[in-house]
C-alpha positions as CSV (number, residue, x, y, z in Angstrom):
1,M,0.2,0.1,0.1
2,E,1.4,3.6,-1.1
3,K,2.1,5.6,1.7
4,E,0.1,8.9,2.4
5,S,1.8,12.4,2.0
6,G,2.6,14.0,5.2
7,K,-0.4,16.5,4.6
8,R,-2.7,16.0,7.4
9,A,-6.0,14.0,6.8
10,K,-8.9,17.0,6.3
11,R,-11.9,15.6,8.5
12,F,-15.5,16.7,8.5
13,N,-17.5,16.7,11.5
14,G,-15.8,13.5,12.2
15,D,-17.5,12.0,9.3
16,G,-15.0,10.7,6.7
17,S,-11.6,12.0,5.8
18,I,-9.8,13.5,2.9
19,T,-6.0,12.8,2.4
20,L,-3.8,13.8,-0.2
21,R,-1.4,10.9,-1.3
22,K,2.2,10.8,-2.6
23,D,0.9,9.9,-6.2
24,G,-1.2,13.6,-6.5
25,R,-4.5,11.8,-6.1
26,W,-7.0,12.7,-2.9
27,M,-8.2,9.8,-1.3
28,V,-11.6,9.8,0.5
29,R,-12.4,7.5,3.2
30,I,-15.8,6.9,5.4
31,T,-16.7,4.2,7.5
32,K,-19.6,2.2,7.0
33,G,-20.5,0.2,10.2
34,F,-18.5,-2.7,11.1
35,R,-17.6,-6.2,9.0
36,A,-18.1,-9.4,10.4
37,D,-14.7,-9.8,12.1
38,G,-15.4,-6.7,14.1
39,K,-13.0,-4.3,12.0
40,R,-14.5,-1.0,10.5
41,N,-15.9,-1.2,7.0
42,V,-14.2,1.7,5.3
43,I,-15.6,3.0,2.0
44,T,-12.5,4.3,-0.5
45,R,-13.0,6.6,-3.2
46,Y,-10.1,8.6,-5.4
47,A,-10.2,12.0,-7.0
48,H,-8.2,14.2,-9.0
49,S,-8.5,17.6,-7.2
50,E,-9.1,18.6,-3.7
51,K,-12.6,20.0,-4.9
52,E,-13.6,17.0,-6.3
53,A,-12.6,15.0,-3.3
54,K,-15.0,17.5,-1.3
55,K,-17.6,16.5,-3.7
56,V,-17.2,12.8,-3.1
57,L,-17.0,13.1,0.4
58,K,-20.5,14.7,0.5
59,L,-22.2,12.3,-1.7
60,L,-21.0,9.4,0.3
61,R,-22.3,11.4,3.2
62,V,-25.5,11.4,1.5
63,Q,-25.6,7.9,0.3
64,L,-24.7,6.9,3.9
65,E,-27.7,8.7,5.2
66,T,-30.1,7.3,2.5
67,R,-28.7,3.8,2.7
68,K,-27.6,4.2,-0.8
69,I,-23.8,3.7,-0.1
70,G,-23.5,0.5,-2.5
71,A,-24.9,2.7,-5.3
72,P,-21.4,3.6,-6.9
73,G,-21.1,-0.2,-7.1
74,V,-23.9,-0.5,-9.0
75,T,-23.3,-1.5,-13.0
76,L,-25.0,0.7,-15.7
77,N,-26.6,-2.2,-16.9
78,E,-28.5,-2.6,-13.3
79,Y,-29.1,0.9,-13.0
80,M,-30.7,1.4,-16.5
81,Q,-32.8,-1.3,-16.4
82,Q,-34.3,0.0,-13.2
83,F,-34.4,3.6,-14.8
84,L,-36.4,2.3,-17.8
85,E,-38.7,0.3,-15.8
86,L,-39.6,3.0,-13.2
87,Y,-39.3,6.1,-14.8
88,K,-40.0,5.7,-18.5
89,R,-42.2,2.7,-19.0
90,N,-45.2,4.8,-17.6
91,T,-44.5,8.3,-18.7
92,I,-43.7,8.0,-22.3
93,K,-45.7,6.7,-25.4
94,E,-44.8,2.8,-25.8
95,V,-43.0,3.1,-29.0
96,S,-40.8,5.6,-27.6
97,Y,-40.1,2.9,-24.6
98,D,-39.5,0.4,-27.3
99,T,-37.0,2.6,-29.1
100,Y,-35.0,3.3,-25.7
101,E,-35.0,-0.5,-24.9
102,T,-33.7,-1.3,-28.5
103,V,-30.9,1.2,-28.2
104,F,-30.0,0.0,-24.5
105,E,-30.2,-3.8,-25.9
106,N,-28.2,-3.3,-28.8
107,H,-25.4,-0.5,-28.0
108,I,-25.2,-0.1,-24.4
109,R,-25.7,-3.6,-22.5
110,N,-22.5,-5.3,-24.0
111,T,-20.3,-2.3,-24.4
112,L,-20.5,0.2,-21.2
113,G,-23.1,-1.8,-19.7
114,Y,-20.7,-3.9,-17.4
115,K,-18.9,-1.1,-16.0
116,K,-20.1,0.4,-12.6
117,M,-21.8,3.7,-12.5
118,G,-18.9,5.6,-11.1
119,E,-16.4,4.4,-13.4
120,V,-18.0,5.3,-16.7
121,T,-15.9,8.3,-17.9
122,K,-16.6,10.8,-20.6
123,D,-13.9,9.3,-22.8
124,D,-15.6,6.0,-22.5
125,I,-18.8,7.5,-23.8
126,Q,-17.0,9.5,-26.6
127,R,-15.1,6.4,-27.6
128,L,-18.6,4.7,-27.8
129,L,-19.7,6.9,-29.9
130,N,-16.6,7.1,-32.2
131,E,-16.7,3.6,-32.6
132,K,-20.2,3.3,-33.6
133,K,-20.1,6.1,-36.0
134,E,-18.3,3.1,-38.2
135,T,-21.3,1.4,-38.5
136,H,-24.4,3.2,-37.7
137,S,-26.1,6.4,-38.9
138,Y,-26.2,9.9,-37.0
139,A,-29.8,9.0,-35.6
140,T,-28.7,6.0,-33.7
141,L,-25.7,7.6,-32.5
142,S,-27.9,10.5,-31.3
143,K,-30.5,8.1,-29.7
144,I,-27.5,6.4,-27.6
145,R,-26.2,9.7,-26.4
146,V,-29.7,10.8,-25.6
147,L,-30.4,7.5,-23.3
148,L,-26.8,7.9,-21.5
149,N,-27.8,11.5,-20.7
150,M,-30.6,10.8,-19.6
151,C,-29.6,7.8,-17.2
152,F,-26.9,9.7,-15.9
153,K,-28.8,12.8,-15.0
154,H,-31.4,10.9,-13.1
155,A,-28.5,9.2,-11.3
156,L,-26.8,12.6,-10.5
157,E,-30.4,13.6,-8.9
158,D,-30.5,10.3,-7.2
159,D,-26.7,10.9,-5.6
160,V,-25.4,7.8,-7.0
161,V,-23.0,9.9,-9.4
162,F,-21.4,13.2,-8.7
163,K,-21.3,14.3,-12.0
164,N,-22.7,13.5,-15.4
165,P,-19.9,11.6,-18.0
166,V,-21.9,12.6,-20.7
167,T,-21.3,16.2,-20.5
168,G,-18.6,17.5,-22.7
169,T,-18.9,14.5,-25.2
170,R,-19.5,15.6,-28.7
171,M,-21.4,13.9,-31.5
172,P,-18.9,13.2,-34.5
173,N,-19.2,15.2,-37.6
174,R,-22.0,14.1,-39.8
175,K,-19.4,13.9,-43.0
176,E,-17.5,11.4,-40.9
177,L,-19.9,8.7,-40.5
178,A,-19.4,5.9,-42.8
179,V,-23.2,5.3,-42.8
180,Q,-24.8,8.5,-44.6
181,S,-28.5,9.5,-44.5
182,R,-30.1,7.6,-47.6
183,T,-31.0,9.8,-50.3
184,V,-34.4,10.6,-50.9
185,D,-36.0,8.2,-53.4
186,I,-38.8,9.3,-55.3
187,L,-41.2,7.8,-58.1
188,T,-40.6,8.1,-61.8
189,Q,-43.2,9.5,-64.0
190,N,-44.0,6.3,-65.4
191,E,-44.5,4.8,-61.9
192,I,-46.8,7.5,-60.9
193,E,-48.8,7.0,-64.0
194,A,-49.2,3.3,-63.2
195,I,-50.7,4.2,-59.8
196,K,-52.9,6.5,-61.4
197,R,-54.0,3.7,-63.9
198,A,-54.6,1.0,-61.4
199,A,-56.4,3.2,-59.1
200,L,-58.9,5.0,-62.0
201,N,-59.0,1.9,-64.1
202,G,-58.0,-1.0,-62.0
203,E,-61.8,-3.0,-62.0
204,Q,-60.3,-6.2,-63.0
205,D,-57.5,-6.4,-60.7
206,E,-58.9,-7.1,-57.0
207,I,-55.8,-5.8,-55.0
208,A,-55.4,-2.8,-57.2
209,R,-59.2,-1.9,-56.8
210,E,-59.1,-2.0,-53.1
211,F,-55.3,-0.5,-52.5
212,A,-54.3,1.9,-55.3
213,P,-56.9,4.5,-54.3
214,A,-55.0,5.0,-51.1
215,F,-51.6,4.9,-52.6
216,L,-53.0,7.7,-55.1
217,L,-54.5,9.4,-52.0
218,M,-50.9,9.6,-50.2
219,L,-49.1,10.6,-53.2
220,N,-51.7,13.7,-53.1
221,T,-51.5,14.6,-49.6
222,G,-48.2,13.6,-48.3
223,L,-49.5,11.2,-45.7
224,R,-47.4,8.8,-43.8
225,K,-47.6,5.2,-43.9
226,G,-49.1,4.8,-40.5
227,E,-51.1,8.0,-40.7
228,M,-52.9,6.5,-43.7
229,M,-53.4,3.1,-42.0
230,A,-55.0,4.7,-39.2
231,L,-57.5,6.9,-41.1
232,T,-61.3,6.8,-40.4
233,W,-64.0,8.1,-42.2
234,S,-64.6,10.5,-39.5
235,D,-61.0,12.2,-40.5
236,I,-62.5,13.2,-43.8
237,D,-64.5,16.7,-44.3
238,E,-65.0,15.9,-48.2
239,E,-67.5,19.1,-48.3
240,G,-64.9,21.3,-46.9
241,R,-62.1,19.3,-49.0
242,V,-60.0,18.8,-45.8
243,L,-58.2,15.6,-44.4
244,Y,-57.4,15.4,-40.8
245,V,-54.4,13.6,-39.1
246,R,-55.4,12.9,-35.4
247,R,-53.8,9.7,-35.1
248,T,-51.1,7.1,-36.5
249,M,-50.4,3.5,-36.5
250,T,-48.0,2.2,-33.7
251,A,-46.2,-1.1,-33.6
252,V,-45.3,-1.7,-30.0
253,M,-43.8,-4.8,-28.1
254,N,-46.6,-7.1,-26.7
255,R,-45.2,-7.2,-23.2
256,E,-48.2,-8.8,-21.9
257,R,-48.7,-11.4,-24.3
258,K,-50.0,-14.7,-23.6
259,E,-48.8,-17.9,-25.4
260,G,-49.5,-18.0,-29.0
261,E,-50.2,-14.1,-29.1
262,A,-47.7,-12.2,-31.5
263,K,-44.6,-10.5,-30.3
264,V,-45.8,-7.0,-31.6
265,R,-49.0,-5.4,-30.9
266,I,-50.5,-3.0,-33.4
267,T,-52.5,0.1,-32.2
268,T,-53.1,3.5,-32.9
269,S,-51.8,6.4,-31.0
270,E,-51.5,10.3,-30.8
271,P,-49.0,11.7,-33.6
272,K,-45.7,12.1,-32.3
273,S,-45.4,15.8,-32.1
274,A,-48.1,18.5,-32.0
275,S,-47.1,19.6,-35.5
276,S,-47.7,16.2,-36.8
277,R,-51.5,16.4,-35.6
278,R,-52.8,18.5,-38.8
279,S,-55.2,19.4,-41.5
280,I,-54.6,18.4,-45.1
281,P,-56.3,20.4,-48.1
282,L,-57.3,17.7,-50.7
283,N,-57.2,18.5,-54.4
284,Q,-59.4,16.9,-56.8
285,M,-57.2,13.7,-57.3
286,A,-57.3,13.1,-53.7
287,L,-61.2,13.8,-53.4
288,R,-61.3,11.0,-56.6
289,A,-59.2,8.6,-54.7
290,L,-61.7,8.7,-51.5
291,E,-64.7,8.3,-54.0
292,L,-63.2,5.0,-55.2
293,L,-62.3,3.9,-51.6
294,K,-65.7,4.5,-50.6
295,R,-67.2,3.0,-53.5
296,Y,-64.9,-0.3,-53.0
297,R,-66.3,-0.4,-49.3
298,R,-70.1,-0.3,-50.5
299,D,-70.1,-2.8,-53.2
300,R,-68.2,-5.1,-50.6
301,E,-70.9,-3.9,-48.3
302,A,-68.0,-3.1,-45.5
303,D,-68.5,-0.8,-42.7
304,G,-65.5,-0.6,-40.7
305,E,-64.4,3.0,-39.5
306,Y,-61.0,2.7,-41.2
307,L,-60.4,3.5,-44.8
308,L,-58.2,0.4,-45.1
309,H,-59.3,-2.5,-42.9
310,G,-58.7,-6.1,-42.9
311,K,-61.5,-8.9,-42.6
312,K,-62.6,-8.4,-39.2
313,H,-62.5,-4.7,-39.7
314,E,-59.3,-4.0,-37.8
315,M,-56.4,-2.0,-39.5
316,V,-54.8,-3.2,-42.5
317,S,-51.5,-5.1,-41.7
318,Q,-48.5,-3.4,-42.8
319,E,-46.8,-6.4,-44.5
320,F,-50.3,-6.7,-46.9
321,L,-50.0,-2.8,-47.7
322,Y,-46.6,-3.3,-48.7
323,R,-47.0,-6.3,-50.7
324,A,-50.1,-4.4,-52.4
325,F,-47.7,-1.5,-53.1
326,D,-45.2,-3.9,-54.7
327,H,-47.8,-5.6,-56.7
328,V,-49.3,-2.2,-58.1
329,L,-45.8,-1.1,-59.5
330,R,-44.9,-4.4,-60.9
331,E,-48.2,-4.6,-62.8
332,G,-48.0,-1.4,-63.9
333,V,-44.6,-0.8,-65.2
334,G,-43.6,-4.7,-66.0
335,E,-39.7,-5.1,-66.4
336,E,-38.7,-1.6,-65.0
337,Y,-40.3,-2.5,-61.8
338,V,-38.3,-1.5,-58.7
339,H,-38.8,-2.1,-55.4
340,H,-39.9,1.1,-53.2
341,G,-40.8,1.6,-49.5
342,L,-44.3,3.1,-48.8
343,H,-42.6,6.6,-47.9
344,V,-41.6,7.3,-51.4
345,L,-45.3,8.4,-51.9
346,R,-44.5,11.1,-49.4
347,H,-41.2,12.0,-50.8
348,T,-42.6,12.1,-54.4
349,F,-45.2,14.7,-53.0
350,A,-43.2,16.8,-51.4
351,T,-40.3,17.0,-54.2
352,K,-43.1,17.5,-56.9
353,A,-44.7,20.2,-54.8
354,L,-41.4,21.9,-54.3
355,R,-40.6,21.8,-58.1
356,A,-44.0,23.2,-58.8
357,G,-43.1,26.4,-56.8
358,V,-45.1,25.6,-53.7
359,E,-43.4,27.6,-50.5
360,I,-41.6,25.3,-48.4
361,A,-43.1,26.6,-45.4
362,D,-46.4,25.6,-46.8
363,V,-44.9,21.8,-47.8
364,S,-43.7,21.5,-44.2
365,K,-47.0,22.4,-42.7
366,I,-48.6,19.7,-45.0
367,L,-46.0,17.0,-44.0
368,G,-46.1,17.8,-40.4
369,H,-42.4,18.5,-40.0
370,S,-41.6,20.1,-36.6
371,S,-39.8,23.0,-38.4
372,V,-38.9,24.3,-42.0
373,N,-35.6,23.3,-41.3
374,V,-36.3,19.4,-41.2
375,T,-38.3,19.9,-44.6
376,Y,-35.2,21.9,-46.1
377,N,-32.5,19.6,-44.9
378,T,-34.9,16.4,-46.1
379,Y,-35.2,18.1,-49.6
380,I,-32.1,20.0,-50.1
381,H,-31.7,18.3,-53.7
382,V,-34.5,20.4,-54.7
383,G,-33.1,23.5,-53.5
384,E,-30.2,22.8,-55.5
385,E,-32.3,21.9,-58.6
386,Q,-34.0,25.2,-58.2
387,K,-30.8,27.2,-58.1
388,R,-29.5,25.7,-61.4
389,L,-32.8,26.6,-63.2
390,A,-32.4,30.2,-61.7
391,V,-29.0,30.5,-63.0
392,D,-30.0,28.8,-66.6
393,R,-32.9,31.3,-66.9
394,L,-30.5,34.2,-66.3
395,E,-28.2,32.9,-68.8
396,Q,-30.9,33.2,-71.3
397,I,-32.0,36.6,-70.5
398,L,-28.4,37.8,-70.5
């Protein structure tokens, strides 16, 4: 054991001590009762400065009084599991909780999770973020940092740690990421025409007759997939030519599932933000799509509340909607068929609107983005195109 320096240990009300060691570190000691052999049970911590040592001693004294003296020995895995279960599960949306849990399981449990709470450093977290930038997107890195920050802020309030190691860490530059944000995918004019034909002339194709009008509606309103799935007839004001987005489809873990039940439960929830709860004006093509959807339901004598629904009038499944979209495009464009996700309809709507000269602020409101900056950053390619066109027109004038 290294000898301590000659500097006399400072004592605070006889409860614990601080000593400067020869190696330059400050040693903090406090007694927690007696061991089975009768000797004092001394808790020892180290700090890099006297100021930090005083904070550590104060923390230890609080923990001793509240019987949390063993808290610094708890691992990040143990503490985060408790934090999520007690303070997040019943206070946030289920889908948000699922996201946090997934981030924890996939990125924290087997990396920093084994370390004790008081031993996780700023460098540990920065190193984790730097490593993850080689294989994951900026959004994933941001979620990792947010979750760690929430957890350590709570631990700080809970007197489990005396500082938040996330403070001072930095997100990697977006340009440094190995996984860049995906480019915006939009439909070709041929694919757009295929959807129109399937919706307006799909009498001989049962799948097209049932679902193509919904794709045409999404193409003319910028609806998200989940918003389309959760849309009910009470959300439509045909006379006022307005569609109201009041809820969205949500897939959450079925934690209370019984044997034989699916792991994922499909339900509806409030939109993810206030801006997502919105009204969308309907053009003539959108009204025509609604008319076709209504006609199909009438012919089928279906009276479900959803515009799209399954056999038991519940929401249609995501998988069936994906297959129907593939079917419509495959049948419509033949050998030129390329698989697209349903989000391509929203991207196509926004891109076409911006190219047609619709103000970006108006497009942002229709899409339900939280800010115009989100719209601008997502569709920056349209802005670049418009600048190029402006320069070309100037050349013609000059």
